[in-house]
TORKOL-4160 file (C-alpha; in steps of 0.2 Angstrom, whole numbers, padded with zeros to 4 digits, m for minus):
320
<pt num="1" X="0002" Y="m0180" Z="m0006"/>
<pt num="2" X="0004" Y="m0163" Z="m0013"/>
<pt num="3" X="0016" Y="m0170" Z="m0027"/>
<pt num="4" X="0002" Y="m0181" Z="m0032"/>
<pt num="5" X="m0010" Y="m0166" Z="m0033"/>
<pt num="6" X="0003" Y="m0157" Z="m0044"/>
<pt num="7" X="0005" Y="m0172" Z="m0056"/>
<pt num="8" X="m0014" Y="m0174" Z="m0057"/>
<pt num="9" X="m0015" Y="m0155" Z="m0061"/>
<pt num="10" X="m0002" Y="m0156" Z="m0075"/>
<pt num="11" X="m0011" Y="m0171" Z="m0082"/>
<pt num="12" X="m0028" Y="m0163" Z="m0082"/>
<pt num="13" X="m0021" Y="m0147" Z="m0089"/>
<pt num="14" X="m0013" Y="m0157" Z="m0103"/>
<pt num="15" X="m0029" Y="m0166" Z="m0107"/>
<pt num="16" X="m0039" Y="m0150" Z="m0107"/>
<pt num="17" X="m0027" Y="m0141" Z="m0118"/>
<pt num="18" X="m0028" Y="m0155" Z="m0131"/>
<pt num="19" X="m0047" Y="m0156" Z="m0131"/>
<pt num="20" X="m0050" Y="m0137" Z="m0130"/>
<pt num="21" X="m0036" Y="m0131" Z="m0141"/>
<pt num="22" X="m0047" Y="m0120" Z="m0152"/>
<pt num="23" X="m0060" Y="m0115" Z="m0139"/>
<pt num="24" X="m0050" Y="m0107" Z="m0125"/>
<pt num="25" X="m0038" Y="m0093" Z="m0129"/>
<pt num="26" X="m0030" Y="m0091" Z="m0112"/>
<pt num="27" X="m0021" Y="m0106" Z="m0105"/>
<pt num="28" X="m0022" Y="m0099" Z="m0088"/>
<pt num="29" X="m0041" Y="m0103" Z="m0089"/>
<pt num="30" X="m0036" Y="m0121" Z="m0092"/>
<pt num="31" X="m0024" Y="m0121" Z="m0077"/>
<pt num="32" X="m0038" Y="m0114" Z="m0066"/>
<pt num="33" X="m0051" Y="m0126" Z="m0072"/>
<pt num="34" X="m0039" Y="m0141" Z="m0070"/>
<pt num="35" X="m0035" Y="m0135" Z="m0052"/>
<pt num="36" X="m0054" Y="m0136" Z="m0047"/>
<pt num="37" X="m0053" Y="m0155" Z="m0048"/>
<pt num="38" X="m0036" Y="m0156" Z="m0038"/>
<pt num="39" X="m0042" Y="m0145" Z="m0024"/>
<pt num="40" X="m0058" Y="m0154" Z="m0023"/>
<pt num="41" X="m0050" Y="m0172" Z="m0024"/>
<pt num="42" X="m0062" Y="m0176" Z="m0038"/>
<pt num="43" X="m0057" Y="m0189" Z="m0051"/>
<pt num="44" X="m0057" Y="m0181" Z="m0069"/>
<pt num="45" X="m0066" Y="m0189" Z="m0083"/>
<pt num="46" X="m0064" Y="m0179" Z="m0099"/>
<pt num="47" X="m0079" Y="m0186" Z="m0107"/>
<pt num="48" X="m0091" Y="m0182" Z="m0092"/>
<pt num="49" X="m0083" Y="m0165" Z="m0092"/>
<pt num="50" X="m0087" Y="m0161" Z="m0110"/>
<pt num="51" X="m0105" Y="m0168" Z="m0108"/>
<pt num="52" X="m0107" Y="m0155" Z="m0094"/>
<pt num="53" X="m0100" Y="m0141" Z="m0104"/>
<pt num="54" X="m0111" Y="m0145" Z="m0119"/>
<pt num="55" X="m0126" Y="m0146" Z="m0107"/>
<pt num="56" X="m0122" Y="m0128" Z="m0100"/>
<pt num="57" X="m0120" Y="m0122" Z="m0118"/>
<pt num="58" X="m0137" Y="m0129" Z="m0124"/>
<pt num="59" X="m0147" Y="m0123" Z="m0108"/>
<pt num="60" X="m0141" Y="m0105" Z="m0108"/>
<pt num="61" X="m0148" Y="m0091" Z="m0119"/>
<pt num="62" X="m0140" Y="m0085" Z="m0135"/>
<pt num="63" X="m0131" Y="m0070" Z="m0128"/>
<pt num="64" X="m0126" Y="m0078" Z="m0111"/>
<pt num="65" X="m0109" Y="m0076" Z="m0104"/>
<pt num="66" X="m0110" Y="m0095" Z="m0100"/>
<pt num="67" X="m0109" Y="m0099" Z="m0119"/>
<pt num="68" X="m0091" Y="m0092" Z="m0119"/>
<pt num="69" X="m0076" Y="m0101" Z="m0112"/>
<pt num="70" X="m0082" Y="m0098" Z="m0094"/>
<pt num="71" X="m0093" Y="m0113" Z="m0096"/>
<pt num="72" X="m0078" Y="m0124" Z="m0094"/>
<pt num="73" X="m0074" Y="m0118" Z="m0077"/>
<pt num="74" X="m0093" Y="m0119" Z="m0072"/>
<pt num="75" X="m0093" Y="m0137" Z="m0079"/>
<pt num="76" X="m0079" Y="m0142" Z="m0068"/>
<pt num="77" X="m0087" Y="m0134" Z="m0053"/>
<pt num="78" X="m0103" Y="m0142" Z="m0056"/>
<pt num="79" X="m0094" Y="m0159" Z="m0058"/>
<pt num="80" X="m0085" Y="m0158" Z="m0042"/>
<pt num="81" X="m0100" Y="m0151" Z="m0032"/>
<pt num="82" X="m0113" Y="m0164" Z="m0037"/>
<pt num="83" X="m0117" Y="m0181" Z="m0044"/>
<pt num="84" X="m0131" Y="m0174" Z="m0054"/>
<pt num="85" X="m0124" Y="m0159" Z="m0063"/>
<pt num="86" X="m0140" Y="m0156" Z="m0073"/>
<pt num="87" X="m0150" Y="m0154" Z="m0058"/>
<pt num="88" X="m0137" Y="m0143" Z="m0049"/>
<pt num="89" X="m0136" Y="m0132" Z="m0064"/>
<pt num="90" X="m0155" Y="m0130" Z="m0064"/>
<pt num="91" X="m0154" Y="m0125" Z="m0046"/>
<pt num="92" X="m0140" Y="m0113" Z="m0050"/>
<pt num="93" X="m0150" Y="m0104" Z="m0063"/>
<pt num="94" X="m0165" Y="m0103" Z="m0051"/>
<pt num="95" X="m0154" Y="m0095" Z="m0038"/>
<pt num="96" X="m0146" Y="m0083" Z="m0051"/>
<pt num="97" X="m0163" Y="m0077" Z="m0056"/>
<pt num="98" X="m0168" Y="m0074" Z="m0038"/>
<pt num="99" X="m0152" Y="m0063" Z="m0036"/>
<pt num="100" X="m0157" Y="m0054" Z="m0052"/>
<pt num="101" X="m0175" Y="m0051" Z="m0046"/>
<pt num="102" X="m0167" Y="m0044" Z="m0030"/>
<pt num="103" X="m0157" Y="m0031" Z="m0039"/>
<pt num="104" X="m0141" Y="m0039" Z="m0044"/>
<pt num="105" X="m0135" Y="m0035" Z="m0062"/>
<pt num="106" X="m0134" Y="m0049" Z="m0075"/>
<pt num="107" X="m0117" Y="m0055" Z="m0078"/>
<pt num="108" X="m0104" Y="m0068" Z="m0073"/>
<pt num="109" X="m0101" Y="m0062" Z="m0055"/>
<pt num="110" X="m0119" Y="m0064" Z="m0051"/>
<pt num="111" X="m0117" Y="m0082" Z="m0057"/>
<pt num="112" X="m0102" Y="m0084" Z="m0046"/>
<pt num="113" X="m0111" Y="m0077" Z="m0031"/>
<pt num="114" X="m0125" Y="m0090" Z="m0034"/>
<pt num="115" X="m0112" Y="m0103" Z="m0036"/>
<pt num="116" X="m0103" Y="m0098" Z="m0020"/>
<pt num="117" X="m0118" Y="m0102" Z="m0009"/>
<pt num="118" X="m0125" Y="m0116" Z="m0020"/>
<pt num="119" X="m0127" Y="m0132" Z="m0009"/>
<pt num="120" X="m0138" Y="m0147" Z="m0008"/>
<pt num="121" X="m0151" Y="m0138" Z="0003"/>
<pt num="122" X="m0162" Y="m0124" Z="m0002"/>
<pt num="123" X="m0155" Y="m0107" Z="0000"/>
<pt num="124" X="m0163" Y="m0095" Z="0013"/>
<pt num="125" X="m0176" Y="m0086" Z="0003"/>
<pt num="126" X="m0171" Y="m0069" Z="0011"/>
<pt num="127" X="m0153" Y="m0071" Z="0006"/>
<pt num="128" X="m0153" Y="m0061" Z="m0011"/>
<pt num="129" X="m0161" Y="m0046" Z="m0003"/>
<pt num="130" X="m0149" Y="m0046" Z="0012"/>
<pt num="131" X="m0134" Y="m0048" Z="0001"/>
<pt num="132" X="m0139" Y="m0034" Z="m0010"/>
<pt num="133" X="m0142" Y="m0022" Z="0005"/>
<pt num="134" X="m0125" Y="m0028" Z="0011"/>
<pt num="135" X="m0117" Y="m0024" Z="m0006"/>
<pt num="136" X="m0124" Y="m0007" Z="m0006"/>
<pt num="137" X="m0117" Y="m0003" Z="0012"/>
<pt num="138" X="m0100" Y="m0010" Z="0006"/>
<pt num="139" X="m0101" Y="0002" Z="m0009"/>
<pt num="140" X="m0104" Y="0017" Z="0002"/>
<pt num="141" X="m0088" Y="0014" Z="0011"/>
<pt num="142" X="m0077" Y="0011" Z="m0005"/>
<pt num="143" X="m0087" Y="0018" Z="m0020"/>
<pt num="144" X="m0073" Y="0017" Z="m0032"/>
<pt num="145" X="m0066" Y="0000" Z="m0026"/>
<pt num="146" X="m0083" Y="m0010" Z="m0025"/>
<pt num="147" X="m0089" Y="m0017" Z="m0041"/>
<pt num="148" X="m0098" Y="m0032" Z="m0048"/>
<pt num="149" X="m0083" Y="m0043" Z="m0043"/>
<pt num="150" X="m0088" Y="m0041" Z="m0025"/>
<pt num="151" X="m0105" Y="m0049" Z="m0028"/>
<pt num="152" X="m0099" Y="m0066" Z="m0022"/>
<pt num="153" X="m0092" Y="m0059" Z="m0006"/>
<pt num="154" X="m0107" Y="m0049" Z="m0002"/>
<pt num="155" X="m0118" Y="m0065" Z="m0004"/>
<pt num="156" X="m0105" Y="m0076" Z="0006"/>
<pt num="157" X="m0105" Y="m0063" Z="0020"/>
<pt num="158" X="m0124" Y="m0061" Z="0020"/>
<pt num="159" X="m0125" Y="m0080" Z="0024"/>
<pt num="160" X="m0116" Y="m0076" Z="0041"/>
<pt num="161" X="m0130" Y="m0064" Z="0047"/>
<pt num="162" X="m0117" Y="m0055" Z="0057"/>
<pt num="163" X="m0122" Y="m0038" Z="0065"/>
<pt num="164" X="m0111" Y="m0023" Z="0060"/>
<pt num="165" X="m0102" Y="m0034" Z="0047"/>
<pt num="166" X="m0097" Y="m0019" Z="0036"/>
<pt num="167" X="m0089" Y="m0010" Z="0051"/>
<pt num="168" X="m0080" Y="m0027" Z="0054"/>
<pt num="169" X="m0073" Y="m0027" Z="0037"/>
<pt num="170" X="m0068" Y="m0009" Z="0038"/>
<pt num="171" X="m0058" Y="m0013" Z="0054"/>
<pt num="172" X="m0048" Y="m0026" Z="0045"/>
<pt num="173" X="m0045" Y="m0014" Z="0030"/>
<pt num="174" X="m0040" Y="0001" Z="0041"/>
<pt num="175" X="m0029" Y="m0010" Z="0053"/>
<pt num="176" X="m0020" Y="m0019" Z="0039"/>
<pt num="177" X="m0017" Y="m0002" Z="0029"/>
<pt num="178" X="m0010" Y="0005" Z="0045"/>
<pt num="179" X="0002" Y="m0010" Z="0046"/>
<pt num="180" X="0008" Y="m0006" Z="0028"/>
<pt num="181" X="m0003" Y="m0015" Z="0016"/>
<pt num="182" X="m0008" Y="m0005" Z="0001"/>
<pt num="183" X="m0025" Y="0002" Z="m0001"/>
<pt num="184" X="m0035" Y="m0005" Z="m0016"/>
<pt num="185" X="m0045" Y="m0019" Z="m0022"/>
<pt num="186" X="m0033" Y="m0032" Z="m0016"/>
<pt num="187" X="m0034" Y="m0026" Z="0002"/>
<pt num="188" X="m0053" Y="m0025" Z="0001"/>
<pt num="189" X="m0053" Y="m0043" Z="m0005"/>
<pt num="190" X="m0041" Y="m0048" Z="0009"/>
<pt num="191" X="m0053" Y="m0039" Z="0022"/>
<pt num="192" X="m0068" Y="m0049" Z="0015"/>
<pt num="193" X="m0059" Y="m0065" Z="0017"/>
<pt num="194" X="m0054" Y="m0062" Z="0035"/>
<pt num="195" X="m0071" Y="m0057" Z="0039"/>
<pt num="196" X="m0078" Y="m0074" Z="0035"/>
<pt num="197" X="m0067" Y="m0081" Z="0049"/>
<pt num="198" X="m0079" Y="m0083" Z="0063"/>
<pt num="199" X="m0069" Y="m0094" Z="0075"/>
<pt num="200" X="m0055" Y="m0081" Z="0080"/>
<pt num="201" X="m0055" Y="m0063" Z="0083"/>
<pt num="202" X="m0047" Y="m0049" Z="0072"/>
<pt num="203" X="m0032" Y="m0047" Z="0083"/>
<pt num="204" X="m0027" Y="m0065" Z="0082"/>
<pt num="205" X="m0030" Y="m0065" Z="0063"/>
<pt num="206" X="m0021" Y="m0049" Z="0059"/>
<pt num="207" X="m0006" Y="m0055" Z="0070"/>
<pt num="208" X="m0006" Y="m0071" Z="0059"/>
<pt num="209" X="m0007" Y="m0061" Z="0043"/>
<pt num="210" X="0008" Y="m0051" Z="0048"/>
<pt num="211" X="0018" Y="m0067" Z="0052"/>
<pt num="212" X="0013" Y="m0076" Z="0036"/>
<pt num="213" X="0017" Y="m0060" Z="0026"/>
<pt num="214" X="0034" Y="m0059" Z="0034"/>
<pt num="215" X="0038" Y="m0077" Z="0033"/>
<pt num="216" X="0034" Y="m0077" Z="0014"/>
<pt num="217" X="0046" Y="m0063" Z="0011"/>
<pt num="218" X="0059" Y="m0072" Z="0021"/>
<pt num="219" X="0057" Y="m0086" Z="0009"/>
<pt num="220" X="0063" Y="m0074" Z="m0005"/>
<pt num="221" X="0045" Y="m0071" Z="m0012"/>
<pt num="222" X="0043" Y="m0053" Z="m0018"/>
<pt num="223" X="0026" Y="m0049" Z="m0010"/>
<pt num="224" X="0014" Y="m0039" Z="m0020"/>
<pt num="225" X="m0004" Y="m0033" Z="m0018"/>
<pt num="226" X="m0011" Y="m0047" Z="m0030"/>
<pt num="227" X="m0005" Y="m0060" Z="m0016"/>
<pt num="228" X="m0015" Y="m0052" Z="m0002"/>
<pt num="229" X="m0030" Y="m0064" Z="m0004"/>
<pt num="230" X="m0018" Y="m0079" Z="m0003"/>
<pt num="231" X="m0010" Y="m0072" Z="0013"/>
<pt num="232" X="m0027" Y="m0070" Z="0020"/>
<pt num="233" X="m0032" Y="m0088" Z="0016"/>
<pt num="234" X="m0015" Y="m0094" Z="0024"/>
<pt num="235" X="m0019" Y="m0085" Z="0040"/>
<pt num="236" X="m0034" Y="m0097" Z="0042"/>
<pt num="237" X="m0021" Y="m0111" Z="0045"/>
<pt num="238" X="m0011" Y="m0110" Z="0061"/>
<pt num="239" X="0008" Y="m0112" Z="0059"/>
<pt num="240" X="0007" Y="m0112" Z="0040"/>
<pt num="241" X="0023" Y="m0118" Z="0033"/>
<pt num="242" X="0029" Y="m0104" Z="0021"/>
<pt num="243" X="0045" Y="m0114" Z="0017"/>
<pt num="244" X="0034" Y="m0128" Z="0010"/>
<pt num="245" X="0023" Y="m0116" Z="0000"/>
<pt num="246" X="0039" Y="m0109" Z="m0008"/>
<pt num="247" X="0044" Y="m0127" Z="m0012"/>
<pt num="248" X="0028" Y="m0130" Z="m0021"/>
<pt num="249" X="0028" Y="m0113" Z="m0030"/>
<pt num="250" X="0046" Y="m0117" Z="m0036"/>
<pt num="251" X="0040" Y="m0134" Z="m0042"/>
<pt num="252" X="0026" Y="m0127" Z="m0052"/>
<pt num="253" X="0037" Y="m0114" Z="m0059"/>
<pt num="254" X="0049" Y="m0127" Z="m0066"/>
<pt num="255" X="0035" Y="m0136" Z="m0076"/>
<pt num="256" X="0037" Y="m0131" Z="m0094"/>
<pt num="257" X="0018" Y="m0128" Z="m0097"/>
<pt num="258" X="0016" Y="m0116" Z="m0081"/>
<pt num="259" X="0033" Y="m0107" Z="m0080"/>
<pt num="260" X="0027" Y="m0091" Z="m0088"/>
<pt num="261" X="0013" Y="m0089" Z="m0076"/>
<pt num="262" X="0021" Y="m0086" Z="m0059"/>
<pt num="263" X="0007" Y="m0076" Z="m0051"/>
<pt num="264" X="m0006" Y="m0090" Z="m0055"/>
<pt num="265" X="0007" Y="m0103" Z="m0049"/>
<pt num="266" X="0008" Y="m0094" Z="m0032"/>
<pt num="267" X="m0011" Y="m0095" Z="m0030"/>
<pt num="268" X="m0010" Y="m0113" Z="m0035"/>
<pt num="269" X="0004" Y="m0117" Z="m0022"/>
<pt num="270" X="m0007" Y="m0109" Z="m0008"/>
<pt num="271" X="m0023" Y="m0118" Z="m0014"/>
<pt num="272" X="m0014" Y="m0135" Z="m0015"/>
<pt num="273" X="m0006" Y="m0132" Z="0002"/>
<pt num="274" X="m0022" Y="m0126" Z="0011"/>
<pt num="275" X="m0033" Y="m0139" Z="0003"/>
<pt num="276" X="m0021" Y="m0153" Z="0008"/>
<pt num="277" X="m0019" Y="m0146" Z="0025"/>
<pt num="278" X="m0038" Y="m0147" Z="0027"/>
<pt num="279" X="m0038" Y="m0166" Z="0024"/>
<pt num="280" X="m0024" Y="m0168" Z="0037"/>
<pt num="281" X="m0029" Y="m0157" Z="0052"/>
<pt num="282" X="m0043" Y="m0154" Z="0064"/>
<pt num="283" X="m0049" Y="m0140" Z="0052"/>
<pt num="284" X="m0058" Y="m0154" Z="0042"/>
<pt num="285" X="m0071" Y="m0156" Z="0056"/>
<pt num="286" X="m0075" Y="m0138" Z="0058"/>
<pt num="287" X="m0087" Y="m0126" Z="0048"/>
<pt num="288" X="m0072" Y="m0116" Z="0043"/>
<pt num="289" X="m0067" Y="m0130" Z="0031"/>
<pt num="290" X="m0082" Y="m0127" Z="0020"/>
<pt num="291" X="m0078" Y="m0108" Z="0020"/>
<pt num="292" X="m0060" Y="m0112" Z="0015"/>
<pt num="293" X="m0066" Y="m0123" Z="0001"/>
<pt num="294" X="m0078" Y="m0110" Z="m0005"/>
<pt num="295" X="m0065" Y="m0097" Z="m0005"/>
<pt num="296" X="m0053" Y="m0107" Z="m0015"/>
<pt num="297" X="m0066" Y="m0110" Z="m0028"/>
<pt num="298" X="m0072" Y="m0092" Z="m0028"/>
<pt num="299" X="m0054" Y="m0086" Z="m0031"/>
<pt num="300" X="m0051" Y="m0099" Z="m0045"/>
<pt num="301" X="m0067" Y="m0094" Z="m0054"/>
<pt num="302" X="m0066" Y="m0075" Z="m0051"/>
<pt num="303" X="m0049" Y="m0075" Z="m0059"/>
<pt num="304" X="m0056" Y="m0084" Z="m0074"/>
<pt num="305" X="m0070" Y="m0072" Z="m0075"/>
<pt num="306" X="m0058" Y="m0057" Z="m0074"/>
<pt num="307" X="m0048" Y="m0064" Z="m0088"/>
<pt num="308" X="m0063" Y="m0068" Z="m0099"/>
<pt num="309" X="m0070" Y="m0050" Z="m0096"/>
<pt num="310" X="m0053" Y="m0043" Z="m0101"/>
<pt num="311" X="m0054" Y="m0054" Z="m0117"/>
<pt num="312" X="m0071" Y="m0048" Z="m0121"/>
<pt num="313" X="m0066" Y="m0030" Z="m0119"/>
<pt num="314" X="m0051" Y="m0032" Z="m0130"/>
<pt num="315" X="m0061" Y="m0040" Z="m0143"/>
<pt num="316" X="m0074" Y="m0027" Z="m0143"/>
<pt num="317" X="m0061" Y="m0013" Z="m0144"/>
<pt num="318" X="m0053" Y="m0022" Z="m0159"/>
<pt num="319" X="m0070" Y="m0024" Z="m0167"/>
<pt num="320" X="m0073" Y="m0005" Z="m0166"/>
């Protein structure tokens, strides 16, 4: 089943590369866009995808970040989320505007925050204000770590309406640091992900994080802070098979088009494993499955956003 996902992933990537050769500068963005279809088990129609991309381009303002290559990942996400991408895009824009009115800054991460909670039902009208208040409390704890890239997690965590959520996040951060995880943005993201798990307590989750981390190291994977979010995601799966993840990673690293992007390949290996596990386990019937699907999409698009922001900064520097 996972091999079928990998074959589909390579096919979609190759198709996108041919169609978007002159429009996307970083092939990792195409890898991530292709993976959105695979982890959502959605058939890919390149003409439909291009139509949605053009619709986004036409419906956004002249200086919008959605006129850049980011529109392709958004097109993929709208395609897998709805049978009516245009209506879903209108709802996305309305939710984005509500977040701006509440005090979030304009930019890609506010759009990602809106996308993270965009469903078929109307979003709670008080969510933008609650999310901003939560974001400000998060920033008080880690002023130099918390930035606009944390907007999606602030909105996701605000949907839980959990009391003392910031203290809960901090308990993960401090305990994991005590266990040897390095302080920084990656550990903060890891703590946010773990805080979204409502079905088990922190002791069980941290114990599983440590087991997963050690098991991946035993498989010969050189663990680094950039992999912390994937470790957190794997901790949602009981008895995660780290040998299988190593095998998937090796498979991706052997594919000519992907072999130079081992960090992206590791994320893909985990995402493919977890999304496949969702279909074959009791997790599929729990509310946690929606959280996991959202987290996978959030990581995919956040990486694209980060790459795009870096490209814009580089371009601006060269222009000056």
